[in-house]
KEKE-168503 format. One record per residue (C-alpha): x, y, z; residue number from 0. Coordinates in steps of 0.05 Angstrom, whole numbers, plus 5000, padded with zeros to 4 digits. Layout:
<atom><east>X</east><north>Y</north><up>Z</up><num>NUM</num></atom>
...
//
This chain:
<atom><east>9404</east><north>8353</north><up>3835</up><num>0</num></atom>
<atom><east>9447</east><north>8290</north><up>3831</up><num>1</num></atom>
<atom><east>9500</east><north>8286</north><up>3776</up><num>2</num></atom>
<atom><east>9467</east><north>8233</north><up>3732</up><num>3</num></atom>
<atom><east>9522</east><north>8239</north><up>3680</up><num>4</num></atom>
<atom><east>9578</east><north>8215</north><up>3727</up><num>5</num></atom>
<atom><east>9574</east><north>8143</north><up>3703</up><num>6</num></atom>
<atom><east>9590</east><north>8115</north><up>3634</up><num>7</num></atom>
<atom><east>9529</east><north>8115</north><up>3588</up><num>8</num></atom>
<atom><east>9493</east><north>8048</north><up>3595</up><num>9</num></atom>
<atom><east>9485</east><north>7998</north><up>3539</up><num>10</num></atom>
<atom><east>9414</east><north>7979</north><up>3562</up><num>11</num></atom>
<atom><east>9360</east><north>8024</north><up>3591</up><num>12</num></atom>
<atom><east>9301</east><north>7989</north><up>3623</up><num>13</num></atom>
<atom><east>9240</east><north>8028</north><up>3644</up><num>14</num></atom>
<atom><east>9174</east><north>8015</north><up>3677</up><num>15</num></atom>
<atom><east>9116</east><north>8053</north><up>3645</up><num>16</num></atom>
<atom><east>9059</east><north>8076</north><up>3691</up><num>17</num></atom>
<atom><east>9085</east><north>8120</north><up>3746</up><num>18</num></atom>
<atom><east>9154</east><north>8121</north><up>3714</up><num>19</num></atom>
<atom><east>9159</east><north>8136</north><up>3639</up><num>20</num></atom>
<atom><east>9085</east><north>8153</north><up>3632</up><num>21</num></atom>
<atom><east>9055</east><north>8214</north><up>3665</up><num>22</num></atom>
<atom><east>8996</east><north>8212</north><up>3712</up><num>23</num></atom>
<atom><east>8950</east><north>8232</north><up>3654</up><num>24</num></atom>
<atom><east>8974</east><north>8169</north><up>3617</up><num>25</num></atom>
<atom><east>9014</east><north>8209</north><up>3566</up><num>26</num></atom>
<atom><east>9087</east><north>8205</north><up>3547</up><num>27</num></atom>
<atom><east>9117</east><north>8274</north><up>3548</up><num>28</num></atom>
<atom><east>9149</east><north>8297</north><up>3483</up><num>29</num></atom>
<atom><east>9213</east><north>8310</north><up>3522</up><num>30</num></atom>
<atom><east>9214</east><north>8238</north><up>3547</up><num>31</num></atom>
<atom><east>9201</east><north>8209</north><up>3479</up><num>32</num></atom>
<atom><east>9257</east><north>8252</north><up>3450</up><num>33</num></atom>
<atom><east>9305</east><north>8229</north><up>3505</up><num>34</num></atom>
<atom><east>9289</east><north>8156</north><up>3493</up><num>35</num></atom>
<atom><east>9299</east><north>8162</north><up>3419</up><num>36</num></atom>
<atom><east>9364</east><north>8200</north><up>3429</up><num>37</num></atom>
<atom><east>9391</east><north>8146</north><up>3475</up><num>38</num></atom>
<atom><east>9376</east><north>8095</north><up>3421</up><num>39</num></atom>
<atom><east>9411</east><north>8136</north><up>3368</up><num>40</num></atom>
<atom><east>9471</east><north>8138</north><up>3414</up><num>41</num></atom>
<atom><east>9473</east><north>8062</north><up>3413</up><num>42</num></atom>
<atom><east>9435</east><north>8043</north><up>3476</up><num>43</num></atom>
<atom><east>9380</east><north>7990</north><up>3475</up><num>44</num></atom>
<atom><east>9316</east><north>8014</north><up>3508</up><num>45</num></atom>
<atom><east>9265</east><north>7965</north><up>3533</up><num>46</num></atom>
<atom><east>9197</east><north>7977</north><up>3566</up><num>47</num></atom>
<atom><east>9186</east><north>7931</north><up>3626</up><num>48</num></atom>
<atom><east>9115</east><north>7936</north><up>3651</up><num>49</num></atom>
<atom><east>9057</east><north>7904</north><up>3687</up><num>50</num></atom>
<atom><east>9012</east><north>7923</north><up>3629</up><num>51</num></atom>
<atom><east>8982</east><north>7869</north><up>3585</up><num>52</num></atom>
<atom><east>9002</east><north>7866</north><up>3512</up><num>53</num></atom>
<atom><east>8941</east><north>7904</north><up>3486</up><num>54</num></atom>
<atom><east>8963</east><north>7967</north><up>3525</up><num>55</num></atom>
<atom><east>9030</east><north>7972</north><up>3489</up><num>56</num></atom>
<atom><east>9010</east><north>7986</north><up>3418</up><num>57</num></atom>
<atom><east>9004</east><north>8061</north><up>3428</up><num>58</num></atom>
<atom><east>9078</east><north>8061</north><up>3448</up><num>59</num></atom>
<atom><east>9105</east><north>8021</north><up>3390</up><num>60</num></atom>
<atom><east>9148</east><north>8079</north><up>3366</up><num>61</num></atom>
<atom><east>9191</east><north>8074</north><up>3430</up><num>62</num></atom>
<atom><east>9211</east><north>8001</north><up>3426</up><num>63</num></atom>
<atom><east>9272</east><north>8009</north><up>3381</up><num>64</num></atom>
<atom><east>9300</east><north>7962</north><up>3328</up><num>65</num></atom>
<atom><east>9290</east><north>7900</north><up>3371</up><num>66</num></atom>
<atom><east>9215</east><north>7913</north><up>3372</up><num>67</num></atom>
<atom><east>9198</east><north>7878</north><up>3438</up><num>68</num></atom>
<atom><east>9174</east><north>7895</north><up>3507</up><num>69</num></atom>
<atom><east>9172</east><north>7856</north><up>3572</up><num>70</num></atom>
<atom><east>9100</east><north>7856</north><up>3596</up><num>71</num></atom>
<atom><east>9055</east><north>7826</north><up>3650</up><num>72</num></atom>
<atom><east>9109</east><north>7835</north><up>3702</up><num>73</num></atom>
<atom><east>9158</east><north>7791</north><up>3664</up><num>74</num></atom>
<atom><east>9110</east><north>7734</north><up>3646</up><num>75</num></atom>
<atom><east>9111</east><north>7753</north><up>3572</up><num>76</num></atom>
<atom><east>9162</east><north>7776</north><up>3521</up><num>77</num></atom>
<atom><east>9120</east><north>7813</north><up>3469</up><num>78</num></atom>
<atom><east>9134</east><north>7835</north><up>3397</up><num>79</num></atom>
<atom><east>9098</east><north>7902</north><up>3398</up><num>80</num></atom>
<atom><east>9100</east><north>7917</north><up>3324</up><num>81</num></atom>
<atom><east>9076</east><north>7848</north><up>3301</up><num>82</num></atom>
<atom><east>9030</east><north>7840</north><up>3361</up><num>83</num></atom>
<atom><east>9057</east><north>7771</north><up>3377</up><num>84</num></atom>
<atom><east>9076</east><north>7737</north><up>3442</up><num>85</num></atom>
<atom><east>9147</east><north>7709</north><up>3435</up><num>86</num></atom>
<atom><east>9159</east><north>7677</north><up>3503</up><num>87</num></atom>
<atom><east>9115</east><north>7659</north><up>3562</up><num>88</num></atom>
<atom><east>9123</east><north>7641</north><up>3635</up><num>89</num></atom>
<atom><east>9053</east><north>7624</north><up>3657</up><num>90</num></atom>
<atom><east>9018</east><north>7602</north><up>3721</up><num>91</num></atom>
<atom><east>8995</east><north>7530</north><up>3721</up><num>92</num></atom>
<atom><east>8918</east><north>7527</north><up>3723</up><num>93</num></atom>
<atom><east>8917</east><north>7479</north><up>3782</up><num>94</num></atom>
<atom><east>8964</east><north>7524</north><up>3822</up><num>95</num></atom>
<atom><east>8923</east><north>7586</north><up>3804</up><num>96</num></atom>
<atom><east>8858</east><north>7554</north><up>3826</up><num>97</num></atom>
<atom><east>8887</east><north>7528</north><up>3891</up><num>98</num></atom>
<atom><east>8916</east><north>7597</north><up>3907</up><num>99</num></atom>
<atom><east>8852</east><north>7634</north><up>3889</up><num>100</num></atom>
<atom><east>8810</east><north>7588</north><up>3932</up><num>101</num></atom>
<atom><east>8858</east><north>7595</north><up>3990</up><num>102</num></atom>
<atom><east>8856</east><north>7671</north><up>3985</up><num>103</num></atom>
<atom><east>8780</east><north>7673</north><up>3982</up><num>104</num></atom>
<atom><east>8775</east><north>7628</north><up>4042</up><num>105</num></atom>
<atom><east>8814</east><north>7678</north><up>4083</up><num>106</num></atom>
<atom><east>8790</east><north>7742</north><up>4050</up><num>107</num></atom>
<atom><east>8719</east><north>7729</north><up>4026</up><num>108</num></atom>
<atom><east>8708</east><north>7797</north><up>3994</up><num>109</num></atom>
<atom><east>8764</east><north>7790</north><up>3942</up><num>110</num></atom>
<atom><east>8749</east><north>7791</north><up>3867</up><num>111</num></atom>
<atom><east>8790</east><north>7757</north><up>3814</up><num>112</num></atom>
<atom><east>8811</east><north>7771</north><up>3742</up><num>113</num></atom>
<atom><east>8862</east><north>7739</north><up>3697</up><num>114</num></atom>
<atom><east>8908</east><north>7758</north><up>3639</up><num>115</num></atom>
<atom><east>8923</east><north>7702</north><up>3590</up><num>116</num></atom>
<atom><east>8973</east><north>7717</north><up>3534</up><num>117</num></atom>
<atom><east>8915</east><north>7730</north><up>3486</up><num>118</num></atom>
<atom><east>8854</east><north>7742</north><up>3529</up><num>119</num></atom>
<atom><east>8829</east><north>7779</north><up>3590</up><num>120</num></atom>
<atom><east>8779</east><north>7747</north><up>3638</up><num>121</num></atom>
<atom><east>8743</east><north>7765</north><up>3703</up><num>122</num></atom>
<atom><east>8690</east><north>7743</north><up>3751</up><num>123</num></atom>
<atom><east>8623</east><north>7777</north><up>3739</up><num>124</num></atom>
<atom><east>8628</east><north>7819</north><up>3802</up><num>125</num></atom>
<atom><east>8701</east><north>7842</north><up>3790</up><num>126</num></atom>
<atom><east>8707</east><north>7918</north><up>3792</up><num>127</num></atom>
<atom><east>8747</east><north>7938</north><up>3730</up><num>128</num></atom>
<atom><east>8772</east><north>8010</north><up>3728</up><num>129</num></atom>
<atom><east>8781</east><north>8006</north><up>3652</up><num>130</num></atom>
<atom><east>8735</east><north>7987</north><up>3595</up><num>131</num></atom>
<atom><east>8728</east><north>7911</north><up>3589</up><num>132</num></atom>
<atom><east>8764</east><north>7887</north><up>3526</up><num>133</num></atom>
<atom><east>8727</east><north>7856</north><up>3469</up><num>134</num></atom>
<atom><east>8719</east><north>7781</north><up>3474</up><num>135</num></atom>
<atom><east>8734</east><north>7783</north><up>3549</up><num>136</num></atom>
<atom><east>8717</east><north>7719</north><up>3587</up><num>137</num></atom>
<atom><east>8666</east><north>7734</north><up>3641</up><num>138</num></atom>
<atom><east>8661</east><north>7671</north><up>3682</up><num>139</num></atom>
<atom><east>8663</east><north>7639</north><up>3750</up><num>140</num></atom>
<atom><east>8730</east><north>7621</north><up>3782</up><num>141</num></atom>
<atom><east>8736</east><north>7550</north><up>3757</up><num>142</num></atom>
<atom><east>8727</east><north>7571</north><up>3685</up><num>143</num></atom>
<atom><east>8775</east><north>7629</north><up>3691</up><num>144</num></atom>
<atom><east>8828</east><north>7582</north><up>3718</up><num>145</num></atom>
<atom><east>8819</east><north>7529</north><up>3663</up><num>146</num></atom>
<atom><east>8880</east><north>7551</north><up>3623</up><num>147</num></atom>
<atom><east>8950</east><north>7576</north><up>3640</up><num>148</num></atom>
<atom><east>8953</east><north>7651</north><up>3653</up><num>149</num></atom>
<atom><east>9005</east><north>7706</north><up>3655</up><num>150</num></atom>
<atom><east>8974</east><north>7741</north><up>3715</up><num>151</num></atom>
<atom><east>8922</east><north>7728</north><up>3768</up><num>152</num></atom>
<atom><east>8893</east><north>7794</north><up>3792</up><num>153</num></atom>
<atom><east>8866</east><north>7800</north><up>3863</up><num>154</num></atom>
<atom><east>8823</east><north>7860</north><up>3880</up><num>155</num></atom>
<atom><east>8791</east><north>7880</north><up>3946</up><num>156</num></atom>
<atom><east>8736</east><north>7933</north><up>3951</up><num>157</num></atom>
<atom><east>8770</east><north>7974</north><up>4005</up><num>158</num></atom>
<atom><east>8838</east><north>7948</north><up>4028</up><num>159</num></atom>
<atom><east>8902</east><north>7985</north><up>4008</up><num>160</num></atom>
<atom><east>8946</east><north>7947</north><up>3961</up><num>161</num></atom>
<atom><east>9002</east><north>7942</north><up>4013</up><num>162</num></atom>
<atom><east>8954</east><north>7910</north><up>4063</up><num>163</num></atom>
<atom><east>8925</east><north>7863</north><up>4011</up><num>164</num></atom>
<atom><east>8995</east><north>7843</north><up>3987</up><num>165</num></atom>
<atom><east>9018</east><north>7826</north><up>4058</up><num>166</num></atom>
<atom><east>8958</east><north>7781</north><up>4068</up><num>167</num></atom>
<atom><east>8963</east><north>7748</north><up>4000</up><num>168</num></atom>
<atom><east>9037</east><north>7732</north><up>4011</up><num>169</num></atom>
<atom><east>9021</east><north>7702</north><up>4079</up><num>170</num></atom>
<atom><east>8966</east><north>7658</north><up>4050</up><num>171</num></atom>
<atom><east>9002</east><north>7635</north><up>3987</up><num>172</num></atom>
<atom><east>9068</east><north>7619</north><up>4023</up><num>173</num></atom>
<atom><east>9114</east><north>7623</north><up>3963</up><num>174</num></atom>
<atom><east>9072</east><north>7580</north><up>3916</up><num>175</num></atom>
<atom><east>9068</east><north>7641</north><up>3869</up><num>176</num></atom>
<atom><east>9101</east><north>7709</north><up>3862</up><num>177</num></atom>
<atom><east>9057</east><north>7766</north><up>3887</up><num>178</num></atom>
<atom><east>9069</east><north>7841</north><up>3879</up><num>179</num></atom>
<atom><east>9033</east><north>7905</north><up>3864</up><num>180</num></atom>
<atom><east>9045</east><north>7964</north><up>3819</up><num>181</num></atom>
<atom><east>9008</east><north>8017</north><up>3858</up><num>182</num></atom>
<atom><east>8939</east><north>7999</north><up>3830</up><num>183</num></atom>
<atom><east>8881</east><north>8014</north><up>3876</up><num>184</num></atom>
<atom><east>8867</east><north>7955</north><up>3923</up><num>185</num></atom>
<atom><east>8900</east><north>7908</north><up>3873</up><num>186</num></atom>
<atom><east>8952</east><north>7852</north><up>3877</up><num>187</num></atom>
<atom><east>8982</east><north>7818</north><up>3817</up><num>188</num></atom>
<atom><east>9004</east><north>7745</north><up>3819</up><num>189</num></atom>
<atom><east>9054</east><north>7711</north><up>3773</up><num>190</num></atom>
<atom><east>9085</east><north>7642</north><up>3772</up><num>191</num></atom>
<atom><east>9140</east><north>7629</north><up>3822</up><num>192</num></atom>
<atom><east>9206</east><north>7658</north><up>3798</up><num>193</num></atom>
<atom><east>9174</east><north>7705</north><up>3748</up><num>194</num></atom>
<atom><east>9190</east><north>7779</north><up>3755</up><num>195</num></atom>
<atom><east>9210</east><north>7837</north><up>3712</up><num>196</num></atom>
<atom><east>9282</east><north>7820</north><up>3730</up><num>197</num></atom>
<atom><east>9279</east><north>7748</north><up>3706</up><num>198</num></atom>
<atom><east>9256</east><north>7764</north><up>3636</up><num>199</num></atom>
<atom><east>9300</east><north>7826</north><up>3632</up><num>200</num></atom>
<atom><east>9362</east><north>7786</north><up>3651</up><num>201</num></atom>
<atom><east>9347</east><north>7736</north><up>3595</up><num>202</num></atom>
<atom><east>9336</east><north>7793</north><up>3545</up><num>203</num></atom>
<atom><east>9401</east><north>7827</north><up>3565</up><num>204</num></atom>
<atom><east>9441</east><north>7763</north><up>3560</up><num>205</num></atom>
<atom><east>9414</east><north>7752</north><up>3490</up><num>206</num></atom>
<atom><east>9441</east><north>7821</north><up>3472</up><num>207</num></atom>
<atom><east>9509</east><north>7805</north><up>3504</up><num>208</num></atom>
<atom><east>9497</east><north>7857</north><up>3559</up><num>209</num></atom>
<atom><east>9512</east><north>7847</north><up>3632</up><num>210</num></atom>
<atom><east>9472</east><north>7875</north><up>3691</up><num>211</num></atom>
<atom><east>9528</east><north>7925</north><up>3704</up><num>212</num></atom>
<atom><east>9516</east><north>7955</north><up>3635</up><num>213</num></atom>
<atom><east>9442</east><north>7966</north><up>3649</up><num>214</num></atom>
<atom><east>9404</east><north>8021</north><up>3684</up><num>215</num></atom>
<atom><east>9332</east><north>8013</north><up>3706</up><num>216</num></atom>
<atom><east>9276</east><north>8061</north><up>3725</up><num>217</num></atom>
<atom><east>9216</east><north>8045</north><up>3769</up><num>218</num></atom>
<atom><east>9166</east><north>8068</north><up>3821</up><num>219</num></atom>
<atom><east>9129</east><north>8007</north><up>3847</up><num>220</num></atom>
<atom><east>9140</east><north>7945</north><up>3889</up><num>221</num></atom>
<atom><east>9137</east><north>7902</north><up>3826</up><num>222</num></atom>
<atom><east>9198</east><north>7940</north><up>3801</up><num>223</num></atom>
<atom><east>9242</east><north>7921</north><up>3860</up><num>224</num></atom>
<atom><east>9272</east><north>7857</north><up>3829</up><num>225</num></atom>
<atom><east>9290</east><north>7894</north><up>3765</up><num>226</num></atom>
<atom><east>9319</east><north>7953</north><up>3804</up><num>227</num></atom>
<atom><east>9361</east><north>7905</north><up>3846</up><num>228</num></atom>
<atom><east>9386</east><north>7868</north><up>3784</up><num>229</num></atom>
<atom><east>9408</east><north>7930</north><up>3744</up><num>230</num></atom>
<atom><east>9477</east><north>7959</north><up>3753</up><num>231</num></atom>
<atom><east>9446</east><north>8027</north><up>3770</up><num>232</num></atom>
<atom><east>9375</east><north>8036</north><up>3795</up><num>233</num></atom>
<atom><east>9334</east><north>8100</north><up>3791</up><num>234</num></atom>
<atom><east>9271</east><north>8110</north><up>3832</up><num>235</num></atom>
<atom><east>9221</east><north>8164</north><up>3813</up><num>236</num></atom>
<atom><east>9208</east><north>8218</north><up>3865</up><num>237</num></atom>
<atom><east>9136</east><north>8194</north><up>3866</up><num>238</num></atom>
<atom><east>9156</east><north>8122</north><up>3880</up><num>239</num></atom>
<atom><east>9133</east><north>8077</north><up>3937</up><num>240</num></atom>
<atom><east>9174</east><north>8091</north><up>3999</up><num>241</num></atom>
<atom><east>9205</east><north>8021</north><up>3997</up><num>242</num></atom>
<atom><east>9230</east><north>8035</north><up>3927</up><num>243</num></atom>
<atom><east>9260</east><north>8102</north><up>3948</up><num>244</num></atom>
<atom><east>9295</east><north>8068</north><up>4006</up><num>245</num></atom>
<atom><east>9329</east><north>8017</north><up>3961</up><num>246</num></atom>
<atom><east>9349</east><north>8051</north><up>3895</up><num>247</num></atom>
<atom><east>9417</east><north>8079</north><up>3880</up><num>248</num></atom>
<atom><east>9389</east><north>8147</north><up>3856</up><num>249</num></atom>
<atom><east>9324</east><north>8184</north><up>3865</up><num>250</num></atom>
<atom><east>9306</east><north>8224</north><up>3803</up><num>251</num></atom>
<atom><east>9249</east><north>8273</north><up>3789</up><num>252</num></atom>
<atom><east>9178</east><north>8246</north><up>3786</up><num>253</num></atom>
<atom><east>9143</east><north>8218</north><up>3726</up><num>254</num></atom>
<atom><east>9104</east><north>8283</north><up>3718</up><num>255</num></atom>
<atom><east>9170</east><north>8321</north><up>3719</up><num>256</num></atom>
<atom><east>9199</east><north>8277</north><up>3663</up><num>257</num></atom>
<atom><east>9249</east><north>8243</north><up>3709</up><num>258</num></atom>
<atom><east>9269</east><north>8190</north><up>3659</up><num>259</num></atom>
<atom><east>9284</east><north>8244</north><up>3608</up><num>260</num></atom>
<atom><east>9325</east><north>8285</north><up>3658</up><num>261</num></atom>
<atom><east>9370</east><north>8225</north><up>3671</up><num>262</num></atom>
<atom><east>9377</east><north>8203</north><up>3598</up><num>263</num></atom>
<atom><east>9393</east><north>8273</north><up>3575</up><num>264</num></atom>
<atom><east>9451</east><north>8277</north><up>3623</up><num>265</num></atom>
<atom><east>9476</east><north>8206</north><up>3612</up><num>266</num></atom>
<atom><east>9477</east><north>8214</north><up>3537</up><num>267</num></atom>
<atom><east>9495</east><north>8288</north><up>3533</up><num>268</num></atom>
<atom><east>9561</east><north>8274</north><up>3500</up><num>269</num></atom>
//
């Protein structure tokens, strides 16, 4: 087991949720919750940095700390979890989104699209949604979905692996947007150019007077790579994508083995 306590305790702890802080059964282990709260009592700022939309954060409101915010939608939104209010947005222009979606569909006809606006989810009628469709969801054709700026454009394929779909989407879009995936089944997530978990996290840290060297970050997916590269010390979960494992500073136990808790307990043991 690596000596996680060798470094000075960080001032900022940034963690992805699904596949990282959250177990495979979508629960947060009591041990992990206790470790996060202990780190906060020791003076560290803890921030959740996730691909989730705002509505999926409310059950974790007790983890956000005094600052009360989380970075959601892969860095497109800064969200006040307790007051359920979007504080900052970095959205995809509707014209760019429509152009990109049409280009993807021209090359990959079987794709399905959904969107996340700051305050509303939307999808095409045929989009396969693994989760219950939210109340007041917009079910509409592509042109109506793209009528307003959005935090994320979701691209799903019935059978392709997310890695394969991401490679094709990046080839088609050619840098007009930022594409990634978080391990979802046959799913790619698109944000505006320059938007990532790292970009919003860097702004948040600067506002707290904290440098990248004073931050540690945990992640497991390709969408975590910019954040992991930015942080002074990066931790990849044992269950992470192989590309993540190849690039992080330290590999820690998996999400189901409470890897975040294992690291925080050692870092803040004093």
